[in-house]
C-alpha positions as CSV (number, residue, x, y, z in Angstrom):
1,M,6.4,0.2,-16.6
2,N,7.5,3.9,-16.8
3,T,7.8,6.1,-13.8
4,P,4.7,8.4,-14.4
5,I,2.5,5.3,-14.6
6,R,3.8,4.0,-11.3
7,L,3.2,7.3,-9.7
8,S,-0.2,7.4,-11.1
9,I,-0.9,3.8,-9.7
10,F,0.2,5.2,-6.3
11,Y,-2.3,8.0,-6.3
12,G,-5.0,5.7,-7.5
13,T,-4.5,3.5,-4.5
14,A,-4.1,6.3,-2.0
15,F,-7.1,8.2,-3.1
16,F,-9.2,5.0,-3.2
17,V,-8.6,4.9,0.7
18,I,-9.4,8.7,1.0
19,G,-12.3,8.1,-1.3
20,V,-14.0,5.7,1.3
21,Y,-12.6,7.2,4.5
22,T,-13.5,10.9,3.8
23,P,-17.3,10.6,3.0
24,F,-18.2,7.5,5.0
25,W,-15.8,7.4,8.1
26,P,-17.6,9.9,10.2
27,K,-21.0,8.4,9.5
28,W,-19.7,4.9,10.3
29,L,-18.3,6.4,13.7
30,S,-21.7,8.0,14.2
31,G,-23.2,4.6,13.7
32,N,-20.8,3.4,16.5
33,G,-22.5,5.8,18.9
34,L,-20.1,8.9,18.8
35,E,-21.4,12.3,18.9
36,P,-20.4,14.9,16.3
37,S,-18.1,16.7,18.8
38,E,-16.4,13.3,19.5
39,I,-16.1,12.6,15.9
40,G,-14.5,16.1,15.3
41,I,-12.0,15.6,18.1
42,L,-11.2,12.2,16.7
43,L,-10.6,13.4,13.3
44,A,-8.7,16.4,14.6
45,V,-6.2,14.3,16.4
46,T,-5.3,12.6,13.2
47,T,-4.8,16.0,11.7
48,W,-2.9,17.5,14.7
49,T,-0.6,14.4,14.4
50,R,0.5,15.2,10.9
51,I,1.7,18.6,12.0
52,A,4.5,17.1,13.9
53,A,4.8,13.7,12.1
54,G,5.0,15.2,8.5
55,P,7.8,17.5,8.8
56,A,9.8,14.8,10.9
57,V,9.4,12.2,8.3
58,A,10.1,14.7,5.4
59,Q,13.4,15.8,7.2
60,L,14.4,12.1,7.3
61,A,13.5,11.7,3.7
62,D,15.6,14.9,2.7
63,R,18.6,13.6,4.7
64,C,18.5,10.0,3.4
65,G,17.3,10.6,-0.2
66,N,15.5,7.1,-0.3
67,L,11.7,8.0,-0.6
68,K,10.5,4.5,-1.7
69,F,11.7,2.8,1.4
70,I,10.0,5.3,3.6
71,M,6.8,5.1,1.6
72,I,6.6,1.3,1.9
73,V,7.0,1.6,5.8
74,L,4.3,4.2,6.0
75,S,1.9,2.1,3.9
76,M,2.4,-0.7,6.1
77,M,1.7,1.4,9.3
78,T,-1.4,2.8,7.6
79,F,-2.9,-0.8,7.2
80,V,-2.2,-1.5,11.0
81,S,-3.8,1.7,11.8
82,F,-7.0,1.1,10.0
83,A,-7.1,-2.5,11.2
84,L,-6.8,-1.4,14.9
85,Y,-9.4,1.5,14.3
86,S,-11.9,-1.3,13.3
87,L,-11.2,-3.5,16.3
88,T,-12.3,-1.3,19.2
89,S,-15.0,1.0,20.3
90,N,-13.4,2.4,23.4
91,Y,-13.0,6.2,22.8
92,V,-9.5,6.6,24.5
93,W,-8.2,3.6,22.4
94,L,-9.6,5.2,19.3
95,L,-7.9,8.5,20.0
96,M,-4.6,6.6,20.2
97,V,-5.2,4.8,17.0
98,A,-6.2,8.1,15.3
99,F,-2.7,9.3,16.6
100,L,-1.1,6.3,14.9
101,L,-2.9,7.1,11.6
102,G,-1.7,10.6,11.6
103,C,1.8,9.4,12.0
104,S,1.6,7.0,9.1
105,F,-0.9,7.8,6.3
106,S,-0.5,11.7,6.4
107,P,3.0,12.0,5.7
108,M,2.9,9.9,2.5
109,L,1.2,12.3,0.3
110,P,3.7,15.3,0.4
111,L,6.6,12.9,-0.2
112,A,4.7,11.7,-3.3
113,E,4.0,15.3,-4.3
114,T,7.8,16.0,-4.3
115,M,8.5,12.9,-6.3
116,T,5.9,13.6,-8.7
117,L,7.0,17.3,-9.4
118,D,10.6,16.0,-9.9
119,V,9.3,13.5,-12.5
120,A,7.2,16.1,-14.1
121,A,10.1,18.5,-14.6
122,N,12.3,15.5,-16.0
123,T,9.7,13.9,-18.3
124,G,7.5,16.8,-19.3
125,I,4.4,15.0,-18.3
126,T,2.6,17.6,-16.0
127,Y,2.0,17.1,-12.2
128,G,-1.7,17.2,-12.9
129,R,-1.8,14.3,-15.4
130,M,-0.3,12.1,-12.7
131,R,-2.3,13.2,-9.9
132,L,-5.6,13.1,-11.6
133,W,-5.6,9.4,-11.3
134,G,-6.0,9.8,-7.5
135,S,-9.1,11.9,-8.1
136,L,-10.7,9.3,-10.7
137,T,-10.3,6.5,-8.2
138,F,-11.8,8.9,-5.5
139,I,-14.9,9.1,-7.6
140,L,-14.8,5.2,-8.0
141,A,-14.5,4.7,-4.2
142,A,-17.1,7.5,-3.3
143,L,-19.8,6.3,-5.9
144,G,-19.1,2.7,-5.8
145,G,-18.5,2.6,-2.0
146,G,-21.7,4.6,-1.4
147,A,-23.8,2.3,-3.7
148,L,-22.2,-0.8,-2.3
149,L,-22.7,0.2,1.5
150,S,-26.3,1.0,0.7
151,L,-27.0,-2.3,-1.2
152,E,-25.0,-4.9,0.9
153,A,-25.3,-4.5,4.7
154,R,-22.7,-7.2,5.4
155,I,-20.1,-4.9,4.0
156,K,-18.7,-2.2,6.3
157,V,-16.7,0.8,5.7
158,P,-13.5,-0.4,7.4
159,D,-13.7,-3.5,5.1
160,L,-13.3,-1.3,2.0
161,V,-10.7,0.8,3.6
162,L,-8.6,-2.2,4.5
163,I,-8.8,-3.5,0.9
164,G,-7.6,0.0,-0.3
165,C,-4.6,-0.2,2.2
166,I,-3.5,-3.6,0.9
167,T,-3.5,-2.1,-2.8
168,L,-1.6,1.0,-1.3
169,I,1.2,-1.3,0.0
170,L,1.5,-2.9,-3.5
171,S,1.7,0.4,-5.1
172,C,4.5,1.6,-2.9
173,L,6.5,-1.6,-3.6
174,L,6.1,-0.4,-7.4
175,L,7.3,3.1,-6.9
176,P,10.4,4.2,-8.8
177,N,13.7,4.0,-6.6
178,L,14.5,7.7,-7.2
179,R,17.4,9.0,-5.2
180,Q,17.4,12.5,-4.4
181,K,20.1,14.9,-3.5
182,K,20.5,14.7,0.2
183,A,20.4,17.8,2.2
184,P,23.5,18.5,4.1
185,A,23.7,17.5,7.8
186,K,25.2,20.7,8.8
187,N,23.5,24.0,8.4
188,Y,20.2,22.2,7.4
189,T,17.9,24.9,6.1
190,G,14.5,23.1,5.9
191,L,12.8,24.5,8.8
192,R,14.4,27.9,8.4
193,L,11.5,28.3,5.9
194,L,9.3,29.1,9.0
195,T,11.4,32.2,9.6
196,K,10.6,33.6,6.0
197,P,7.8,36.1,5.9
198,I,6.8,34.9,2.2
199,F,6.5,31.3,3.4
200,I,4.6,32.3,6.4
201,L,2.0,34.3,4.3
202,F,1.8,31.3,2.0
203,L,1.1,28.9,4.9
204,A,-1.4,31.2,6.7
205,G,-3.4,32.0,3.4
206,T,-3.4,28.6,2.1
207,G,-4.1,27.1,5.4
208,L,-7.3,29.3,5.9
209,V,-8.5,28.4,2.3
210,Q,-7.8,24.6,2.6
211,G,-8.6,24.4,6.2
212,S,-12.1,25.9,5.3
213,H,-13.0,22.4,4.0
214,A,-12.8,21.0,7.4
215,A,-16.6,21.1,7.9
216,F,-17.2,19.7,4.4
217,Y,-14.8,16.7,4.9
218,G,-16.0,16.0,8.5
219,F,-19.6,16.7,8.5
220,S,-21.1,17.2,5.0
221,T,-22.2,13.6,4.9
222,L,-23.9,14.0,8.1
223,H,-25.6,17.1,7.0
224,W,-26.8,15.7,3.7
225,A,-28.1,12.5,5.5
226,S,-30.1,14.9,7.9
227,L,-31.6,16.4,4.9
228,G,-32.8,13.0,3.6
229,W,-30.3,12.0,1.0
230,S,-29.2,8.4,0.8
231,N,-25.6,6.9,0.7
232,T,-25.9,6.8,-3.0
233,Y,-26.8,10.4,-3.5
234,V,-23.9,11.3,-1.0
235,G,-21.4,9.3,-2.9
236,F,-22.7,11.1,-6.0
237,F,-22.2,14.6,-4.4
238,W,-18.7,13.7,-3.4
239,A,-17.9,12.2,-6.7
240,E,-19.2,15.1,-9.0
241,G,-16.9,17.4,-7.2
242,V,-13.9,15.2,-8.0
243,V,-15.0,15.0,-11.6
244,A,-14.5,18.8,-11.7
245,E,-11.2,18.5,-10.0
246,V,-9.9,15.7,-12.5
247,I,-10.9,18.3,-15.4
248,L,-8.8,21.0,-13.6
249,F,-5.8,18.7,-13.2
250,A,-6.1,17.6,-16.8
251,F,-5.4,21.1,-18.0
252,S,-3.1,22.0,-15.0
253,G,-0.2,23.0,-17.3
254,F,-2.3,25.3,-19.5
255,L,-4.0,26.9,-16.2
256,L,-0.5,27.6,-14.7
257,R,0.8,29.2,-17.9
258,K,-2.5,31.2,-18.5
259,F,-3.1,32.4,-15.0
260,G,-0.1,31.9,-12.8
261,I,0.2,30.8,-9.3
262,S,-0.9,33.9,-7.6
263,A,-4.1,34.2,-9.7
264,L,-4.9,30.7,-9.1
265,F,-4.6,31.2,-5.3
266,L,-7.1,34.1,-5.5
267,I,-9.6,32.2,-7.6
268,G,-9.5,29.3,-5.2
269,A,-10.1,31.5,-2.1
270,L,-12.9,33.5,-3.7
271,A,-14.7,30.3,-4.9
272,A,-14.3,28.7,-1.4
273,T,-16.0,31.8,0.4
274,A,-18.9,31.6,-1.9
275,R,-19.0,27.8,-1.7
276,W,-19.6,27.6,2.0
277,V,-22.1,30.1,2.3
278,G,-24.0,28.2,-0.4
279,T,-23.6,24.8,1.4
280,G,-25.1,26.2,4.5
281,L,-28.2,27.3,2.6
282,A,-28.6,24.6,-0.1
283,T,-31.1,21.7,0.4
284,D,-32.0,20.8,-3.2
285,L,-30.4,18.5,-5.6
286,V,-29.4,21.1,-8.3
287,T,-27.9,23.7,-5.9
288,I,-25.8,21.1,-4.1
289,S,-24.5,19.6,-7.3
290,I,-23.5,23.1,-8.8
291,L,-21.7,23.9,-5.3
292,Q,-19.9,20.5,-5.4
293,M,-18.6,21.2,-9.0
294,S,-16.9,24.4,-7.4
295,H,-14.4,21.9,-5.6
296,A,-12.3,22.2,-8.8
297,L,-11.6,25.7,-7.6
298,T,-11.8,25.8,-3.9
299,F,-9.6,22.8,-3.5
300,A,-7.8,21.8,-6.9
301,A,-6.9,25.2,-8.2
302,T,-5.7,26.3,-4.5
303,H,-3.6,23.0,-4.3
304,L,-2.0,23.2,-7.8
305,A,-0.8,26.7,-7.1
306,A,0.5,25.5,-3.7
307,V,2.6,22.8,-4.7
308,H,4.1,24.6,-7.6
309,F,4.6,27.6,-5.3
310,V,6.6,25.4,-2.8
311,R,8.7,23.9,-5.7
312,R,9.5,27.4,-6.8
313,V,10.5,28.9,-3.5
314,A,12.2,26.1,-1.5
315,P,16.0,26.2,-1.2
316,E,17.8,23.3,-2.9
317,G,17.8,20.0,-0.9
318,T,14.7,21.1,1.2
319,A,11.9,20.1,-1.3
320,N,10.4,17.3,1.0
321,T,10.5,19.3,4.1
322,A,8.9,22.4,2.3
323,Q,6.0,20.2,0.8
324,S,5.5,18.7,4.3
325,L,5.4,22.0,5.9
326,Y,2.6,23.0,3.5
327,S,0.9,19.7,4.1
328,A,1.4,19.9,7.8
329,I,0.8,23.5,8.7
330,G,-0.9,24.9,5.7
331,L,-3.3,21.9,5.5
332,G,-3.0,20.1,8.9
333,L,-2.9,22.9,11.6
334,S,-5.7,24.8,10.1
335,S,-7.8,21.8,9.3
336,A,-7.4,20.4,12.9
337,V,-8.4,23.6,14.5
338,L,-11.3,24.2,12.1
339,M,-12.4,20.5,12.2
340,S,-12.6,20.9,16.0
341,I,-14.5,24.3,15.9
342,S,-16.8,23.0,13.2
343,G,-17.7,19.7,15.3
344,F,-18.9,21.9,18.2
345,V,-20.9,24.2,16.0
346,F,-22.4,21.6,13.8
347,Q,-23.7,20.2,17.0
348,S,-26.0,22.9,17.5
349,S,-26.1,24.6,13.9
350,P,-25.2,22.6,10.9
351,A,-25.4,25.5,8.7
352,G,-23.4,27.6,11.1
353,A,-20.4,25.3,10.7
354,F,-20.2,26.0,7.0
355,Y,-20.6,29.8,7.5
356,C,-17.6,29.7,9.8
357,M,-15.7,28.0,7.1
358,A,-16.8,30.8,4.7
359,L,-15.4,33.3,7.2
360,S,-12.1,31.2,7.2
361,A,-11.8,31.3,3.3
362,A,-12.4,35.0,3.2
363,T,-9.5,35.7,5.8
364,G,-7.3,33.4,3.7
365,L,-8.1,35.4,0.6
366,T,-7.0,38.6,2.2
367,I,-3.7,37.2,3.3
368,L,-3.2,35.6,-0.3
369,C,-3.7,39.1,-1.7
370,I,-0.9,40.4,0.6
371,L,1.2,37.6,-0.7
372,W,0.5,38.4,-4.3
373,K,1.9,41.8,-3.6
374,K,5.0,40.8,-1.7
375,W,6.3,37.8,-3.5
376,D,8.8,38.6,-6.4
377,G,8.5,35.1,-8.1
378,N,12.0,34.0,-7.1
379,R,13.5,31.2,-4.8
380,L,14.1,32.0,-1.1
381,A,17.4,32.2,0.1
382,S,18.7,29.3,2.3
């Protein structure tokens, strides 16, 4: 089995877990008696944890160079986290389990991104062609999971997540044993990226755009359910957005050559601003569906530009840490803050939560315009 296929299998299993967790976990928590503000805090704890855990794990990976072993350990910890999550209803214990989940599952994806970009550079198979298999299984999980949960009352959300975690462990065992060049123990430069103005602009701009998905990830299922849409339709709404994402990733190489990193950033930020305003207003099937298709731009185009920007600017030997800083700060910090805010706003005004996300995306657009003007396209000095 060749290396790109092994990575594609990993993305497939990881995003099966995400495809069940993201749309249906908040509703499962709500069904167990939690308020929207409590759900927002619980989800934010996992996101906050990745801010510290992600870079710490990535620095370990940069220094030891053995990504496969680290990924196997993290996948096993993920299974334990979800198993514990489903065994208690005590809120304090749930907060502790959410913390453990943030230490285990969240750090895995930036490590996989680094591995995938290295393989893409060595094989000529684009990053998007491997990553799209994650999006495809997300569709399967969202559509199939929604239908299964609606039709079979005995099957619960944690059951599907735990099945996904078992396949995740198996996929990590199949990962290629790629040995990366170790970062030097002395004069390690990974965290020095946080002193570089270009990298700070990147983290702030992408963070506000990607973080603006917080209300969507945390509360769109509850919002659509309040409008009368069933689990089957909710799964369809989630899946169609990812279909558009798959199409974009399939043409990722062409889009990068045609538009470049900076233009993809701006397109994603503009689309996000419009999308969240529309989501706050939309109630009918057609409008919601059209807005969901824009996920290809708001998330996928922004993410595609971001991972290639990081690979382009990161000093040698710091690729894992650089990708993890994007995941932890550019995605995690902003998402944690905006998830907490959206939870409180959603409780009194569901549409207002999405309008707040539109403001976040518009601010990110402004910062990315500044980055576009200041970045010369070269790697940062160590």
